[in-house]
Backbone as JSON, one array per atom type, in Angstrom:
{
  "sequence": "MVDYFRALRTIVQTSKAKMIDTRWLETLPQGDYLAAQNIVVTHLEEFLAEDHPLDQAALDALMDIDERCRSNVVALTEQYVQAISLATEIDDRLWNSVHRYYTVLT",
  "N": [[106.28, 89.61, 86.59], [106.29, 93.06, 86.03], [108.22, 94.52, 83.5], [110.67, 96.8, 84.38], [111.54, 99.09, 82.87], [109.67, 99.12, 80.83], [107.4, 99.57, 82.32], [107.93, 102.12, 83.35], [108.03, 103.54, 80.97], [105.4, 103.76, 80.38], [104.37, 106.09, 81.31], [103.95, 108.45, 79.77], [102.4, 108.78, 77.25], [99.4, 108.73, 75.55], [97.79, 109.13, 77.83], [99.27, 110.99, 79.12], [98.88, 113.58, 80.29], [97.15, 112.93, 82.36], [98.74, 111.46, 84.19], [101.12, 112.97, 84.51], [100.16, 115.35, 85.46], [99.82, 115.7, 88.64], [97.93, 116.61, 90.37], [95.69, 115.24, 91.14], [96.37, 113.84, 93.34], [95.86, 115.5, 95.47], [93.21, 115.21, 95.95], [92.85, 112.95, 97.35], [91.46, 110.9, 99.95], [91.64, 112.16, 103.23], [93.13, 110.92, 106.14], [92.08, 108.4, 105.79], [93.94, 106.07, 105.14], [94.07, 103.62, 103.81], [92.04, 103.7, 101.84], [92.97, 105.89, 100.36], [95.43, 104.88, 99.48], [94.6, 102.77, 97.86], [93.37, 104.19, 95.79], [95.56, 105.53, 94.68], [97.12, 103.34, 93.79], [95.35, 102.26, 91.93], [95.25, 104.34, 90.0], [97.94, 104.25, 89.13], [98.11, 101.6, 88.16], [96.22, 101.66, 86.06], [97.46, 103.45, 84.35], [99.83, 102.09, 83.76], [98.85, 100.01, 82.31], [98.64, 100.91, 79.78], [100.65, 101.62, 76.87], [103.42, 103.53, 77.02], [106.0, 105.91, 76.2], [109.13, 106.48, 77.93], [110.19, 109.32, 79.75], [111.78, 112.29, 81.12], [109.81, 113.82, 82.41], [107.97, 111.87, 83.08], [109.4, 110.29, 84.92], [109.78, 112.25, 86.88], [107.13, 112.63, 87.66], [106.53, 110.1, 88.76], [108.33, 110.1, 90.9], [107.31, 112.25, 92.35], [104.76, 111.28, 93.01], [105.49, 109.05, 94.57], [106.87, 110.32, 96.66], [104.85, 111.94, 97.78], [103.05, 110.03, 98.61], [104.3, 108.56, 100.46], [103.9, 108.94, 103.25], [101.4, 107.75, 103.65], [102.01, 105.09, 103.05], [103.87, 104.54, 105.05], [102.22, 104.88, 107.33], [100.33, 102.8, 106.93], [102.04, 100.61, 106.98], [103.02, 100.77, 109.6], [100.64, 100.36, 111.03], [100.17, 97.73, 110.32], [102.44, 96.36, 111.31], [102.45, 97.0, 114.05], [100.15, 95.93, 115.05], [99.0, 93.46, 117.15], [97.27, 91.35, 116.78], [95.28, 90.76, 114.02], [92.19, 90.71, 112.24], [91.77, 88.37, 109.64], [90.9, 89.4, 107.15], [91.41, 92.17, 107.41], [94.14, 92.13, 107.88], [95.02, 91.08, 105.39], [94.16, 93.13, 103.67], [95.68, 95.37, 104.54], [98.33, 94.44, 104.15], [98.31, 93.82, 101.36], [97.73, 96.34, 100.22], [100.06, 97.88, 100.54], [101.95, 96.17, 99.39], [101.0, 95.93, 96.7], [101.34, 98.59, 95.88], [104.18, 98.96, 95.9], [104.85, 96.97, 94.1], [103.7, 97.88, 91.73], [105.11, 100.27, 91.37], [107.66, 99.31, 90.89]],
  "CA": [[106.62, 90.93, 87.08], [106.34, 94.04, 84.96], [109.54, 95.02, 83.17], [110.82, 98.13, 84.98], [111.59, 100.15, 81.87], [108.38, 99.14, 80.16], [106.47, 100.21, 83.24], [108.21, 103.56, 83.39], [107.68, 104.1, 79.67], [103.95, 103.94, 80.32], [103.96, 107.3, 81.99], [103.83, 109.7, 79.01], [101.8, 108.79, 75.92], [98.06, 109.29, 75.45], [97.32, 109.56, 79.14], [100.36, 111.76, 79.71], [98.38, 114.64, 81.16], [96.54, 112.31, 83.53], [99.75, 111.07, 85.16], [102.06, 114.05, 84.75], [99.43, 116.27, 86.33], [99.61, 114.94, 89.88], [96.99, 117.3, 91.26], [94.7, 114.28, 91.63], [96.81, 113.4, 94.68], [95.28, 116.39, 96.47], [91.82, 114.83, 96.18], [92.83, 111.7, 98.1], [90.84, 111.0, 101.27], [92.54, 112.44, 104.35], [92.86, 110.12, 107.32], [91.74, 107.03, 105.41], [95.14, 105.69, 104.42], [93.8, 102.47, 102.95], [91.29, 104.17, 100.67], [93.87, 106.73, 99.58], [96.43, 104.02, 98.85], [93.93, 102.03, 96.79], [93.17, 105.12, 94.69], [96.88, 105.73, 94.08], [97.49, 102.12, 93.07], [94.46, 102.16, 90.77], [95.76, 105.29, 89.01], [99.19, 103.73, 88.59], [97.83, 100.38, 87.38], [95.57, 102.06, 84.82], [98.45, 104.06, 83.49], [100.77, 101.06, 83.33], [98.18, 99.12, 81.36], [98.83, 101.5, 78.46], [102.06, 101.58, 76.46], [103.9, 104.9, 76.9], [107.46, 106.06, 76.26], [109.71, 106.99, 79.16], [110.94, 110.57, 79.66], [112.07, 112.92, 82.41], [108.55, 114.21, 83.04], [107.38, 110.66, 83.66], [110.16, 109.97, 86.13], [109.47, 113.27, 87.87], [105.79, 112.36, 88.17], [106.63, 108.94, 89.65], [109.01, 110.52, 92.13], [106.36, 113.09, 93.08], [103.74, 110.39, 93.56], [106.09, 108.28, 95.65], [107.17, 111.22, 97.79], [103.61, 112.4, 98.39], [102.32, 108.88, 99.15], [105.14, 107.86, 101.44], [103.31, 108.98, 104.6], [100.35, 106.73, 103.68], [102.67, 103.79, 103.09], [104.43, 104.41, 106.4], [101.11, 104.69, 108.27], [99.79, 101.46, 106.74], [103.06, 99.66, 107.45], [103.02, 100.82, 111.07], [99.43, 99.69, 111.5], [100.33, 96.29, 110.11], [103.5, 95.84, 112.17], [102.15, 97.21, 115.46], [98.98, 95.16, 115.47], [99.31, 92.15, 117.72], [96.41, 90.39, 116.11], [94.32, 91.38, 113.12], [91.3, 89.81, 111.51], [92.41, 87.96, 108.39], [90.53, 90.33, 106.08], [92.14, 93.42, 107.62], [95.55, 91.79, 107.66], [95.21, 90.97, 103.95], [93.99, 94.44, 103.04], [96.84, 96.2, 104.86], [99.5, 93.88, 103.47], [98.19, 93.95, 99.91], [97.76, 97.74, 99.79], [101.47, 98.3, 100.47], [102.61, 95.3, 98.42], [100.58, 96.34, 95.35], [101.96, 99.89, 95.59], [105.58, 98.77, 95.54], [104.9, 96.14, 92.9], [103.38, 98.74, 90.59], [106.21, 101.23, 91.17], [108.87, 98.67, 90.38]],
  "C": [[106.78, 91.86, 85.89], [107.77, 94.5, 84.75], [109.64, 96.48, 83.62], [110.78, 99.23, 83.92], [110.29, 100.24, 81.08], [107.35, 99.86, 81.04], [106.7, 101.72, 83.29], [107.86, 104.25, 82.08], [106.2, 104.42, 79.59], [103.47, 105.27, 80.85], [103.65, 108.48, 81.06], [103.15, 109.68, 77.65], [100.43, 109.45, 75.93], [97.56, 109.84, 76.77], [98.35, 110.43, 79.86], [99.84, 112.8, 80.7], [97.79, 114.08, 82.44], [97.57, 111.97, 84.6], [100.68, 112.22, 85.5], [101.42, 115.09, 85.67], [99.06, 115.5, 87.59], [98.68, 115.64, 90.86], [95.92, 116.36, 91.81], [95.08, 113.76, 93.02], [96.19, 114.25, 95.78], [93.82, 116.05, 96.77], [91.7, 113.52, 96.96], [92.18, 111.91, 99.47], [91.89, 111.23, 102.36], [92.14, 111.57, 105.54], [92.47, 108.68, 107.03], [92.87, 106.53, 104.51], [94.9, 104.57, 103.43], [93.06, 102.89, 101.69], [92.18, 105.02, 99.76], [94.88, 105.88, 98.81], [95.81, 103.23, 97.7], [93.69, 102.92, 95.57], [94.49, 105.35, 93.95], [97.26, 104.53, 93.23], [96.62, 101.95, 91.82], [94.91, 103.1, 89.66], [97.02, 104.75, 88.34], [98.95, 102.51, 87.71], [97.16, 100.72, 86.05], [96.57, 102.64, 83.84], [99.44, 103.04, 82.95], [100.17, 100.1, 82.32], [98.31, 99.64, 79.93], [100.32, 101.5, 78.14], [102.53, 103.0, 76.17], [105.42, 104.93, 76.92], [107.89, 106.66, 77.59], [110.4, 108.33, 78.89], [111.11, 111.16, 81.05], [110.79, 113.33, 83.15], [107.87, 113.03, 83.72], [108.09, 110.27, 84.94], [109.87, 110.99, 87.24], [108.1, 113.03, 88.49], [105.8, 111.17, 89.13], [107.28, 109.3, 90.97], [108.08, 111.37, 92.99], [105.28, 112.24, 93.75], [104.3, 109.61, 94.74], [106.35, 109.15, 96.88], [105.9, 111.62, 98.53], [102.81, 111.26, 99.03], [103.09, 108.16, 100.25], [104.53, 107.85, 102.84], [102.17, 107.97, 104.72], [100.95, 105.35, 103.81], [103.25, 103.53, 104.48], [103.33, 104.14, 107.41], [100.53, 103.28, 108.16], [100.76, 100.39, 107.23], [103.09, 99.62, 108.97], [101.8, 100.13, 111.64], [99.58, 98.18, 111.41], [101.31, 95.7, 111.13], [103.12, 95.93, 113.65], [100.96, 96.4, 115.96], [99.41, 93.78, 115.97], [98.52, 91.07, 117.0], [95.4, 91.14, 115.26], [93.4, 90.31, 112.53], [91.96, 89.54, 110.16], [92.13, 88.94, 107.27], [91.3, 91.64, 106.2], [93.62, 93.22, 107.38], [95.86, 91.75, 106.16], [95.13, 92.33, 103.26], [95.18, 95.35, 103.31], [98.08, 95.73, 104.1], [99.44, 94.15, 101.97], [98.23, 95.39, 99.43], [99.2, 98.23, 99.63], [102.2, 97.47, 99.41], [102.27, 95.7, 96.99], [101.24, 97.64, 94.95], [103.4, 99.7, 95.13], [105.75, 97.9, 94.3], [104.66, 97.0, 91.66], [104.53, 99.73, 90.33], [107.46, 100.58, 90.61], [108.55, 97.88, 89.17]]
}
């Protein structure tokens, strides 16, 4: 598991502008929660792969991302919970999209 403070520190070094500028969230696909969530997680994972110091701007960006992505997470969670039976592939994709998101944030 990624150390929480190390992960948060990754938000502001070389790629600072890429993460701090959260306008990329506005380009996420509308209505395709799974695709949007995968894009968000990919952005976060790429940023965490680099070593960045932690500051207030980084925390603000993470909070903004989480707040703006919450509706996608809720929609995916509801789809997962409300489905009586899902094909294994769909079940895995729904579960993993939400799990990866929270794993990356923490």
